[in-house]
Every structure is written in structure tokens, then in C-alpha cells.
C-alpha positions, 0 to 999 in steps of 0.5 A, a space after each residue: 872105184 870100189 875096192 875088190 874086198 868091198 865087192 866080193 863079200 864072202 864065198 858061199 860054201 854048200 854041197 852044191 857049190 863044192 861039187 861045182 868047184 870041180 867044173 871051175 865054178 865058184 859062188 860068191 855073195 857080192 855087193 847088191 850094186 856090183 855089176 858083172 864087170 866089177 865082179 870079174 875084175 875083183 875076182 881076178 885081182 883077189 885070187 890072181 886067176 882068169 875069169 871066163 864068165 860071170 852069172 849073177 842073180 838077186 836073192 830075196 831075203 826070207 821072211 822070219 817070224 818071232 812069235 807074232 812078229 814077222 820080219 825079213 832078212 835082207 836081199 842079197 846078190 849071188 855071183 857064179 864065176 867060171 874060170 878059164 881053162 888052164 887057170 889054177 883053182 881058187 883056194 877058198 878055204 885058205 882065203 876065209 
């Protein structure tokens, strides 16, 4: 089995995700091969919280150009993790 740090790559911090944190929803960039059960176990292990729900989506990489040459950023996977009621909030900024 893979380590929790190999599954959860980094938190995604934007204006939208910080407002969702008030509803106990946290967004992470995760490994492309990780499934919902692995993501749930990794978040519970890393942050010592109870997870209620995990929603995942595959994000396609953007096409970028440098002059006449075009390339693509890699595809990645995003997970939105909802915590149980009564769980303590995750301190994202301390865990970076």
C-alpha cells in the first residue's frame, strides 16, 4: 500500500476553496491512480479527522504555447473532501 503523502500531493488554495472550508470541505491535488477509499484513508491519517465524503474529478492539463511551439501541462486529479460534523477543522496553512 502507498503512503498517505504519496496520495495527497498538495492542498489547493484559492478564493473558492477557502470559502468552502467554512462548510468543512477541503480540496487537494491527489495522485491520478488514487481512488476515493485511498484518499479518505490518507486524509484521516495525515490530519487526524473523520471524513464523511470524497468527490473526485480528473482535470485535463492546459495547452500552453511558447511562440510557434505548443505543449501541454500534465493531467491531474482533484479531490474535494467533506469532513464529519463535529470534526476539528484542518489547519491547511500550518501543514504546508
